[in-house]
Steps between C-alpha positions, in 0.01 A plus 500: 500500500865596519643761260858552403654796691533716192144433396376576852687829501345592170156434631564708810634799294212483262244481775646822669488699179184690406298313244362823358779737394250785464452508874780694672694260727442546865866481571555803279209692656612426854853627419364850485490640859482842673839421662661461161330805354609718798857386468525592125303823528689645790834430333406647158350815675780540744693827537823305407368474142450878469186494284638256239562762232571391146793484465672487842717262711197445724293380199779250427490374863122451461554314173749260668249432771217422254728276291593298801130448590435387144797256520396360837157414361624307198475774232787494259706777336422588137783504252737445787385774734231613738574855397373644173685828413287809444716756315431840635632845386507808728430774245632853522412788260782586268601842376379498138124551505337709245167557317441698181180530296449629152142601405392686188860595434566646843742317727531527876716343764366421849663528848531190707304502832293803429375398161566129469623231739610139417312218672683218688437253227676720228782377278860605458445600140348746261210479257367727226200498271138608439261539798179302535237596753382157635228621748547326832753255355262202577438168317240320705307230318310412817350854489465509128726807490814551288671838467733340236221368280537635149840680554858391434752610757792287391820701499310801642473687830169470678336767712260360766290624785534370863206321659210349307165585341234594758758523783246631750181359338343229703332376183818472302556168330848510647373367834329825586697741715744228592834530306605193292846403411457705176536820703860408590773673296701179493198316331460773246874478419488127469205529259676766295802267462275219384377729232842597388541852641870618540426748777210610725395852614248498776284794615278534798148503365360848534127417527519373854834653619614855521859442605686417180851536622723215346600307805614173346723333754643700797863464402741598775725673254212742416432580869684669789289306757481137397756255629759407246417126520123542446534337158279266296584132450428313181566155355834470316341298233260792415762755414518420130122509462460849638426817303512864607201583723439856614233689687422833317327809619288782375758653271524178288115463504461856370750443216345174382135576554484875490379524864420301804132571437533333166640178652235522775219513236646191323516316829141602585382357163680166559345477849151590386480248213746249648655483154874567422591808314859421385684671223846594372566861587547685173846649427634395838822312586709466811853402606507365858810382678511359854810391668546253791784322670456172676661316793471126455357330808320180556275318734361148506167312470515196716366174329432154615388209276311187584475258214161332447463122502283463188718426194301730286350755731829574670592714199230741611570749774301665778654822623441617855657838569543791741727803494743513790636851459378819651612877489789516730552786755434874518808703419469748792319535828527608857713312754314193623239519223396181325648524151452140382220398269480143633234401248354229732176476309642633171631240443663297767153354554466372148854372500432320827190343350715381200759346738214328685380359172855371435474316832162357403631355174807389681304305762263338261540123470465512123593759244252667250467401139591838363815675595502788747718807476513719808620863438589778737526810290740795540431858397127483499494839675702631213229428247464119495854469358582164653192325345538702176859380482390143545222491242726675236770243563328194666698220654216263408273535185212743557289311246516204745410716795135413571436732793653769728380554854623816665524606866532860592396666834311206658545576862270775621139588540227255586616142567191367325514688169731482200498669160538285194591721208493372148189280506337682213825435295559145614166356601625132498758583758261704705253208511779263627592754774135529603457126525815460701402785730216291626766318708665831614208720571578842370241741374645548158451846357525514131640809330421463135558862407882492535787262444684671774850660502727207580722237335220287352450776249825419325370147446151624398662705222661176377163323501553297808171441711542635850347568840616759746442460869483827692365603841459873424660835575529655851640820654856351538538434124851628387557654840767429758225373724444181292646284773497123554319525840198633307472195281214257537720189518209241491354670194827475310501126589142461368592685173799269458262204551253626239794565265627154547168331458437707179846431368478133570169467308647684205821290508309181480247578230561443127285788367601844392335817635340800335646838508252771383659805338 
């Protein structure tokens, strides 16, 4: 039988396309090669990029390179650009910093550095009001613990302890002796803000620590030894949300609690019963002022968008990400000394895998049903600022983002093993990865105790299911010795293959995935 030419071409195209869109196309899988991986990794980790600091001209060069790879593989710009601005502020300590406390009619002013020191996340403003002791400053429903239960701190200044209950107790409900996110000062401040506090005073907890000196942030203006440019960086969009945050020492503790021993006994009671002991400190009020000046800088996340082919499912988005920044260079050194933190594994490896995934989608004969957004994040090393900036101001709706797959440090250690973090939080995605791994052959090591410190956490906090692919730490982590010639190139290619297969499955299903708090 003879067919019209157009009909014959249609039959041939249809016969070449995969009949099961849930099976990753061989054309895409075969596009991932060791040669491609080597090319990307050795460029991103080259000395010419000087460690890809955020922000820096070299980071911008890397961003342009990534954008060109996205474009060459058919990924489109979002809102007219492959670059998604991340507003960054370089923060310096200003001149007007003060702390005074009135207790039982007696007022005392404190000296900066020796008796209080502002933290890096502090505000350029003042606050005054009653003082509430809020224990460790933790609200953790997953551990059935809330220092703010039964107290009202709105419009008040909170006093919190560093670390968490049972810090050195292996039987502690807070993951034993392993510190959780709630031990971080930044987390305590975020929780205090959610409860309406206008300022935060932080003290080192005296039960497990003898050195109670208020260190706060090591501001160069308070030191004769620190380089003048050793300054913190924050998101410009966070400035208006900040409150004064100071680290206080023994003198403040003694005025508010009578003695360090008194606070130590309160802490001991909290730890023993694992029950909060929060209260408003009687007849106590404070005025705290912190001063900062900012220099407006910016970096860019790099984005690439592939629209899905299903008229309904294309409104849903699968995000695949990796941070492309590192920590730059050492300031000083001996002649001939290596001063560049090349960041080959952290995270040229993950970025390279992301670019290989771009090639896989670009070489697939058909496109997925759901849309795919590739993201190379800036400023991860500055505190996940690139991904945080995105989830606070997303280019595409987060409520339609069905999953986030993250790649960070995937190029070292055994070629046959890979950590998959987040399976206990996103079991549906973990099950897909396990099934797809049958075609890749890794020994997958589940780490269900931690969500890991990388960009997926920004999405997790916005209730987006996630998986984090990670090959583990090694002696070259955050050292100048993290060079490209130490990378396991075939392993990165295999990680990219598993990521593509997993993402392809997710992008062609019509179900939603669980995220367990």
